[in-house]
C-alpha positions in Angstrom: 32.4 -3.9 -29.0 29.6 -1.3 -28.3 27.4 0.1 -30.7 27.3 3.4 -30.8 25.5 6.3 -32.4 27.9 8.4 -34.4 29.0 9.6 -37.8 31.4 7.1 -39.3 33.4 9.9 -41.5 34.3 11.5 -38.1 35.0 8.1 -36.1 38.2 6.9 -36.4 36.5 4.2 -38.8 37.2 2.5 -42.0 35.7 4.6 -45.1 32.2 3.4 -45.2 32.0 1.3 -42.4 31.3 1.5 -38.5 34.8 -0.9 -38.0 37.5 1.0 -36.1 40.6 1.4 -37.9 42.6 -0.9 -35.6 46.9 -2.1 -35.7 45.7 -5.6 -37.0 43.5 -3.9 -40.0 40.9 -5.9 -39.5 37.9 -4.6 -41.7 35.1 -7.3 -39.9 33.3 -5.9 -37.2 32.6 -9.7 -35.9 36.4 -10.6 -36.2 37.7 -7.4 -34.6 35.5 -8.2 -31.7 36.5 -11.0 -31.0 40.2 -9.8 -31.3 38.9 -7.1 -28.6 37.5 -10.0 -26.3 40.7 -12.2 -26.2 43.0 -9.1 -26.2 41.5 -7.2 -23.5 40.5 -10.2 -21.2 43.9 -10.8 -21.0 45.3 -7.4 -20.2 42.0 -7.1 -17.6 43.3 -10.0 -15.3 46.9 -8.6 -16.0 45.6 -5.7 -14.6 43.4 -7.1 -11.6 46.1 -9.3 -10.6 49.0 -6.0 -10.4 47.5 -2.7 -10.8 49.6 -0.4 -12.5 48.1 2.9 -10.9 46.3 3.9 -7.4 46.0 7.3 -7.6 42.3 7.2 -8.6 42.3 9.9 -10.6 41.6 10.5 -14.5 44.8 9.8 -15.3 44.5 6.2 -13.6 41.3 5.7 -15.6 43.1 6.4 -18.8 45.8 4.2 -18.1 43.3 1.4 -17.7 42.2 2.0 -20.8 45.8 2.6 -22.4 46.2 -1.1 -20.8 43.4 -3.0 -22.1 43.4 -1.4 -25.5 47.3 -0.4 -27.1 47.6 -3.7 -28.7 43.9 -2.9 -30.9 44.2 1.1 -31.5 46.3 3.8 -31.6 44.3 6.0 -29.8 44.0 3.9 -26.7 43.8 6.1 -23.2 43.2 9.2 -25.6 40.2 11.2 -24.8 37.2 10.7 -28.0 36.9 13.8 -30.3 33.6 12.8 -31.4 30.2 12.6 -29.7 28.6 9.1 -28.9 24.9 8.1 -28.2 23.6 4.5 -27.3 20.3 3.0 -27.0 18.8 6.8 -26.5 21.4 7.7 -24.1 23.9 10.9 -24.8 27.0 10.8 -23.3 28.7 13.9 -22.3 29.7 15.9 -25.3 33.6 15.5 -25.9 34.7 19.1 -25.4 33.4 18.9 -22.3 34.9 15.5 -21.0 38.2 17.0 -19.6 36.0 19.5 -17.2 33.5 17.3 -16.2 36.6 14.2 -15.6 38.8 17.1 -13.3 34.9 17.7 -11.0 34.5 13.5 -10.9 38.0 12.7 -9.6 38.4 16.0 -7.4 35.0 15.0 -5.4 36.3 11.5 -5.1 40.1 12.8 -4.0 38.6 14.9 -1.5 36.6 11.7 -0.4 39.3 9.6 0.1 38.6 7.6 -2.5 35.6 6.4 -0.6 37.9 4.8 2.2 36.7 4.6 5.9 32.6 4.5 4.9 29.9 2.2 6.4 28.7 0.2 3.8 25.5 1.6 3.6 27.4 4.9 3.0 29.9 3.5 0.3 26.9 2.0 -1.8 25.4 5.5 -2.0 29.1 7.1 -3.3 29.7 4.3 -5.5 26.7 4.4 -7.2 27.3 8.1 -7.7 30.5 7.4 -9.4 29.5 4.5 -11.6 26.5 7.2 -13.0 29.2 9.9 -13.1 31.7 7.4 -14.8 29.2 6.3 -17.3 27.8 9.6 -18.2 31.6 10.8 -19.0 32.2 7.9 -21.4 35.6 9.5 -22.5 36.6 7.2 -24.8 35.9 6.1 -28.4 35.5 2.3 -27.2 36.1 0.4 -24.4 34.5 2.5 -21.6 32.9 0.1 -19.9 35.3 -2.5 -19.6 37.4 0.4 -18.0 35.3 1.6 -16.3 34.6 -1.8 -14.3 38.4 -2.1 -13.9 38.5 1.1 -12.2 35.4 0.5 -10.1 36.5 -3.0 -9.0 39.8 -1.6 -8.1 38.2 1.4 -6.1 36.0 -1.0 -4.1 38.9 -3.1 -2.8 40.9 -0.1 -2.4 38.4 0.8 -0.1 38.1 -2.6 1.8 35.1 -4.3 -0.2 34.8 -6.7 -2.7 33.2 -6.3 -6.2 33.1 -8.7 -8.8 31.5 -7.6 -11.9 31.4 -11.2 -13.3 28.9 -12.2 -10.8 26.5 -9.4 -12.0 23.4 -10.3 -14.3 24.7 -8.0 -17.0 21.1 -7.6 -18.4 19.9 -6.0 -15.2 23.0 -3.7 -14.8 22.1 -2.7 -18.2 18.5 -1.8 -17.6 19.6 -0.1 -14.2 22.2 1.9 -16.0 19.7 3.0 -18.9 17.3 4.0 -15.7 20.3 6.0 -14.1 20.7 7.9 -17.0 17.1 9.6 -16.1 17.7 9.9 -12.8 16.6 6.5 -11.4 19.5 4.7 -9.3 16.8 2.4 -7.1 18.1 -0.4 -9.6 22.1 0.2 -9.3 21.7 0.3 -5.3 19.9 -2.7 -5.3 22.5 -4.4 -7.4 25.5 -3.4 -5.9 23.9 -3.8 -2.2 23.9 -7.3 -3.1 27.3 -7.6 -5.2 29.5 -5.5 -2.7 30.7 -7.2 0.6 33.2 -5.9 3.0 36.6 -7.6 2.7 37.7 -9.1 5.5 40.4 -7.2 7.9 43.2 -9.2 8.6 44.4 -9.7 11.9 48.2 -9.2 12.8 48.8 -12.7 13.2 47.7 -13.0 9.4 49.7 -10.4 8.0 52.7 -12.0 5.9 55.6 -9.2 7.3 54.4 -10.7 10.8 54.9 -14.5 9.6 58.0 -13.6 8.3 59.8 -11.8 11.1 58.5 -14.8 13.2 60.0 -17.4 11.1 63.5 -15.0 11.4 63.4 -14.6 14.8 63.2 -18.8 15.0 66.1 -19.2 12.9 68.1 -16.9 15.2 66.7 -18.8 18.2 67.6 -21.8 16.6 71.4 -21.0 15.7 72.1 -19.2 19.2 71.0 -23.0 20.4 72.8 -24.6 18.2 76.3 -22.8 19.2 75.5 -22.8 23.1 75.2 -26.8 22.8 78.8 -26.8 21.4 81.6 -27.3 24.0 84.2 -24.7 24.2 87.3 -25.5 22.6 89.9 -26.3 24.8 93.1 -24.2 24.4 96.1 -25.9 23.0 98.9 -26.3 25.0 102.1 -24.7 23.9 104.5 -26.4 22.6 108.1 -27.1 25.1 110.4 -24.4 24.4 113.7 -26.3 22.4 
């Protein structure tokens, strides 16, 4: 659970606390954190196995957040209505989120969701997307988890492998803070090491082709079996009475 700077009076929190109002009515910050971890880890694994969207637009981004947090918060998938900051980084003002998101995801669409790029070019574009969505921070809570799941799916769709679990979280945090001040070298170095191209699946490895080959062999065996059966002798006519 991220520790943002905000005004608790206007931030969907229980009165006099920084604990978010939640469906379990948990008032203890540590207990809420543990509930978040358990619920969102399972939800993230479910999305990773079977993504519910592949449009790579803002609706897709919001759908991931709703999927991760709908068991916890009534406002899952909804754009925040308060301004937030963290460790000296101010995120997009809440009244500018929709317009900023439109520019980010329009650019992504025009870039064909980063498909067909050489790795070096992909890294540059991917880092730009990371920085842009980090500044956007469109939700009251759960921005990082939503962003990582979205970007992992984006990379996979473009033919690259990326696992945030294999990235040093402290180094990523430092590089992310630097990027908010215009320095992206750290992010480029991290993602250059973490991202690799997925192996191309040859025609012989494609499941559709294997299935057709099995079907063809089954047909051939059936035909061979039929041809090996002797032709039935014609029944002789019974003598007329």
